[in-house]
C-alpha positions as CSV (number, residue, x, y, z in Angstrom):
1,M,90.7,64.3,83.3
2,T,91.5,67.7,81.9
3,D,88.8,70.0,80.5
4,A,90.5,69.6,77.1
5,N,90.2,65.9,77.3
6,H,86.6,66.1,78.6
7,G,85.7,68.3,75.7
8,A,87.2,66.0,73.2
9,G,85.4,63.1,74.7
10,D,82.1,64.9,74.5
11,E,82.7,65.6,70.9
12,R,83.4,61.9,70.1
13,W,80.3,60.8,72.0
14,D,78.1,63.3,70.1
15,Q,79.7,62.1,66.8
16,F,78.9,58.4,67.8
17,V,75.3,59.3,68.6
18,R,74.9,61.1,65.3
19,E,76.3,58.1,63.3
20,F,74.1,55.6,65.2
21,E,70.9,57.7,64.5
22,T,71.9,57.9,60.9
23,T,72.5,54.1,60.6
24,R,69.2,53.4,62.3
25,A,67.3,55.7,60.0
26,I,68.8,53.8,57.0
27,H,67.8,50.3,58.3
28,E,64.5,51.2,60.1
29,P,61.6,50.1,57.8
30,S,59.1,52.7,56.8
31,A,55.4,52.4,57.7
32,A,54.7,51.1,54.2
33,E,57.4,48.5,54.5
34,R,56.1,47.3,57.9
35,Q,52.6,47.0,56.4
36,A,53.9,44.9,53.4
37,A,55.9,42.7,55.8
38,A,52.9,42.1,57.9
39,E,50.8,41.1,54.9
40,R,53.5,38.7,53.7
41,E,53.6,37.1,57.1
42,A,49.9,36.8,57.3
43,A,49.8,35.3,53.8
44,G,52.4,32.8,54.8
45,K,50.2,31.6,57.7
46,R,47.1,31.1,55.5
47,P,46.6,27.6,54.1
48,R,47.2,27.3,50.4
49,R,44.0,27.0,48.3
50,R,43.8,23.6,46.4
51,K,42.8,23.5,42.8
52,A,39.1,22.5,42.3
53,M,38.7,18.8,41.4
54,T,35.7,17.2,39.8
55,V,35.2,13.5,40.6
56,T,32.8,11.5,38.4
57,A,31.6,8.2,39.9
58,V,30.4,5.5,37.5
59,A,28.3,3.0,39.4
60,G,27.1,-0.3,37.9
61,A,23.6,-1.2,39.2
62,V,22.1,-4.6,39.4
63,A,18.3,-4.3,39.6
64,V,16.2,-6.5,41.7
65,L,13.0,-6.0,39.9
66,A,10.0,-5.5,42.2
67,G,7.7,-3.6,39.8
68,A,9.0,-4.0,36.3
69,A,8.8,-6.9,33.9
70,F,12.0,-8.7,32.8
71,W,12.7,-11.4,30.3
72,L,15.5,-13.9,30.6
73,S,15.2,-16.6,27.9
74,A,13.3,-18.2,25.2
75,G,14.0,-21.8,24.3
76,H,12.9,-24.0,21.4
77,G,12.7,-27.7,20.8
78,T,10.6,-30.6,21.8
79,R,10.3,-32.3,25.1
80,H,12.8,-34.9,24.0
81,E,15.4,-32.7,22.3
82,T,18.6,-31.6,24.0
83,A,19.6,-28.9,21.6
84,G,20.4,-25.5,23.2
85,G,17.8,-22.8,23.3
86,T,17.8,-19.3,22.0
87,A,18.7,-16.9,24.7
88,G,16.7,-13.7,24.9
89,P,17.7,-10.3,26.3
90,A,18.2,-10.2,30.1
91,S,17.6,-7.1,32.1
92,A,18.2,-8.6,35.5
93,A,21.6,-9.9,36.3
94,P,21.9,-13.6,37.4
95,S,21.6,-14.0,41.1
96,Q,23.3,-16.9,42.9
97,R,21.1,-18.2,45.7
98,S,24.0,-19.0,47.9
99,A,25.0,-15.3,47.8
100,R,21.7,-14.1,49.3
101,P,21.8,-13.6,53.0
102,E,19.5,-15.9,55.0
103,S,16.7,-14.2,56.7
104,P,14.8,-15.4,59.8
105,A,12.0,-17.8,59.2
106,E,8.7,-16.1,58.6
107,P,6.0,-16.6,61.2
108,S,2.8,-18.4,60.2
109,T,0.4,-15.8,58.8
110,A,-2.8,-15.8,56.7
111,P,-2.3,-16.7,53.1
112,M,-1.0,-13.9,51.0
113,S,-3.2,-12.5,48.2
114,M,-2.8,-13.7,44.7
115,V,-3.8,-12.2,41.4
116,T,-6.9,-14.0,40.0
117,V,-7.1,-15.8,36.7
118,D,-9.6,-13.3,35.4
119,Q,-7.3,-10.4,36.4
120,A,-4.2,-12.0,35.0
121,F,-5.4,-13.3,31.7
122,P,-7.5,-11.0,29.5
123,A,-10.1,-12.7,27.3
124,R,-8.5,-11.2,24.2
125,V,-5.0,-9.9,23.7
126,A,-4.0,-8.4,20.3
127,G,-5.2,-11.3,18.2
128,Y,-5.0,-14.0,20.8
129,T,-8.1,-15.5,22.4
130,K,-8.3,-17.2,25.8
131,V,-10.0,-20.6,25.6
132,K,-9.3,-22.1,29.0
133,Q,-8.0,-21.0,32.5
134,S,-7.3,-22.7,35.8
135,G,-5.6,-22.1,39.1
136,G,-5.2,-23.0,42.7
137,P,-3.2,-22.5,45.9
138,N,-1.0,-25.6,45.4
139,C,2.0,-24.6,43.3
140,T,3.6,-28.0,42.9
141,G,0.9,-30.7,43.6
142,S,-1.1,-30.4,40.4
143,G,1.0,-32.8,38.3
144,M,1.7,-30.0,35.9
145,V,5.0,-29.0,37.5
146,G,8.2,-31.0,36.9
147,P,10.7,-32.1,39.6
148,N,13.3,-29.5,39.1
149,L,10.9,-26.6,39.4
150,T,9.2,-28.3,42.3
151,A,12.5,-28.5,44.1
152,L,13.3,-24.8,43.3
153,I,9.9,-23.7,44.6
154,E,10.2,-25.8,47.8
155,G,13.6,-24.2,48.4
156,S,12.2,-20.7,48.1
157,K,10.5,-18.4,50.7
158,G,7.2,-19.9,49.5
159,C,4.6,-19.8,46.7
160,R,1.2,-18.2,47.0
161,G,-0.5,-20.1,44.2
162,V,-0.4,-20.9,40.5
163,I,-2.7,-19.9,37.7
164,G,-2.7,-20.7,34.0
165,A,-4.5,-20.0,30.8
166,L,-4.6,-21.5,27.3
167,Y,-4.7,-19.1,24.3
168,K,-5.0,-19.5,20.6
169,D,-4.3,-17.3,17.6
170,A,-6.2,-17.0,14.3
171,S,-4.3,-20.0,13.0
172,N,-5.2,-22.1,16.1
173,N,-1.6,-22.3,17.3
174,E,-1.7,-23.0,21.1
175,Y,-0.1,-20.9,23.9
176,T,0.0,-21.9,27.5
177,I,0.8,-19.1,30.0
178,V,1.4,-20.1,33.7
179,A,2.1,-17.7,36.5
180,F,3.4,-18.7,39.9
181,G,2.9,-16.2,42.8
182,M,6.0,-16.2,44.8
183,K,6.3,-14.6,48.3
184,D,9.7,-13.1,47.7
185,P,10.7,-11.2,44.5
186,V,14.3,-12.3,44.9
187,D,13.1,-15.9,44.5
188,V,11.5,-14.9,41.2
189,V,14.9,-13.7,39.8
190,H,16.5,-16.9,41.0
191,L,13.9,-19.1,39.6
192,V,13.8,-17.4,36.2
193,T,17.6,-17.5,36.0
194,A,17.8,-21.2,36.9
195,L,15.1,-22.1,34.4
196,S,16.7,-20.1,31.6
197,T,19.9,-22.1,31.8
198,H,18.0,-25.1,30.6
199,P,15.6,-23.8,28.0
200,T,14.5,-27.2,26.7
201,D,13.9,-28.6,30.2
202,Y,10.1,-28.3,30.2
203,E,9.0,-28.0,33.9
204,V,5.5,-26.8,33.2
205,G,2.9,-28.8,31.2
206,V,0.7,-27.4,28.5
207,L,-3.0,-27.1,29.1
208,T,-5.3,-29.5,27.2
209,P,-7.8,-27.7,24.9
210,P,-11.4,-28.0,26.0
211,A,-14.0,-29.5,23.8
212,G,-15.5,-27.0,21.4
213,S,-12.4,-24.8,21.3
214,G,-11.5,-25.7,17.8
215,L,-8.1,-26.9,19.1
216,R,-6.6,-30.4,19.1
217,A,-4.8,-32.1,21.9
218,L,-1.3,-32.3,20.5
219,P,1.0,-35.4,21.1
220,A,3.8,-35.3,23.6
221,D,6.5,-35.1,20.9
222,S,5.1,-32.0,19.2
223,G,7.3,-29.0,18.7
224,L,7.4,-26.7,21.7
225,V,9.0,-23.3,22.6
226,Q,9.1,-21.7,26.0
227,S,9.9,-18.4,27.6
228,F,10.4,-17.2,31.1
229,A,9.6,-13.9,32.6
230,G,9.1,-12.2,36.0
231,Y,7.2,-9.3,37.3
232,G,7.4,-8.4,41.0
233,R,6.5,-11.6,42.8
234,L,5.2,-13.4,39.7
235,L,7.2,-16.1,37.9
236,V,5.7,-16.5,34.4
237,V,6.3,-19.4,32.0
238,G,5.0,-19.3,28.5
239,L,4.8,-22.3,26.1
240,G,3.9,-22.2,22.4
241,Q,3.0,-25.0,19.9
242,W,2.0,-25.0,16.2
243,S,-1.5,-26.1,15.5
244,D,-0.2,-29.2,13.7
245,G,2.4,-30.0,16.2
246,R,5.3,-29.7,13.7
247,T,8.9,-29.6,15.0
248,A,10.1,-26.7,12.8
249,D,10.1,-22.9,12.4
250,Y,10.9,-22.5,16.1
251,Q,12.0,-18.8,15.9
252,A,8.7,-17.9,14.1
253,L,6.9,-19.6,17.0
254,V,8.9,-17.7,19.6
255,D,8.1,-14.5,17.7
256,K,4.4,-15.3,18.0
257,L,4.6,-16.3,21.7
258,S,6.6,-13.2,22.8
259,P,3.9,-10.5,22.4
260,L,1.3,-12.6,24.2
261,M,3.8,-13.4,27.0
262,N,4.8,-9.8,27.3
263,K,1.2,-8.5,27.5
264,V,0.0,-11.1,30.0
265,T,3.0,-10.7,32.2
266,K,2.4,-6.9,32.5
267,V,-1.3,-7.3,33.1
268,A,-0.9,-10.0,35.7
269,G,2.0,-8.2,37.4
270,G,0.0,-5.0,37.5
271,H,-2.9,-6.7,39.3
272,D,-0.8,-8.8,41.7
273,R,-0.8,-7.3,45.2
274,G,0.8,-10.2,47.0
């Protein structure tokens, strides 16, 4: 290679280097561009933030009442009538016995405590006066309990005892309140529900007025209303009769029975520690 050719080659090489450096300067990112690119890359790797979501859950509750009173029905009619009763407000949903899981048999233990008649039935309640009371440990053997209720009680977890009282108002209308002390509060819900479906099926007898009470023993075909309630482990049945035994004005009689029933149920339930 001649010196002339060598010189020309050196000039071309120098020109190529200058053009390469110029091109690289054009395409080489600046420091600011590199920083922006790095931030974009980092942002692409971060998980996207989801929009905030509020979830509102609406839950329907079925209360098994262990410490509050509840009413399920009030019926009217006589012992021989088959007319439907008047249903009262229910604060406990019906419970099918077959749906309740079976629990192991309870071992034999000492009898559970039971509210006494004096604790359960005040002598006077807002215009009502107690004229008789009774009670005992045998829930179904007194002859005062009908066959259907007897079968229901015998199919339950057990009954601690039964107590009752006879009240009168200023007009000598008669009111029998009977409380059964069940061992399981779930049985109370079941029993009240079962009884309320047949409001004129009288499974509890009225108490006979004692001598000197000013009340008369009413005939079997006298008009009668009844209500059912529960409080904890107490099943409460209330019965009302006009002083003359007439078979009329049933709703008015229900209205007279309700405040007595409500008061006694709360008092008895508040003292029951079974």
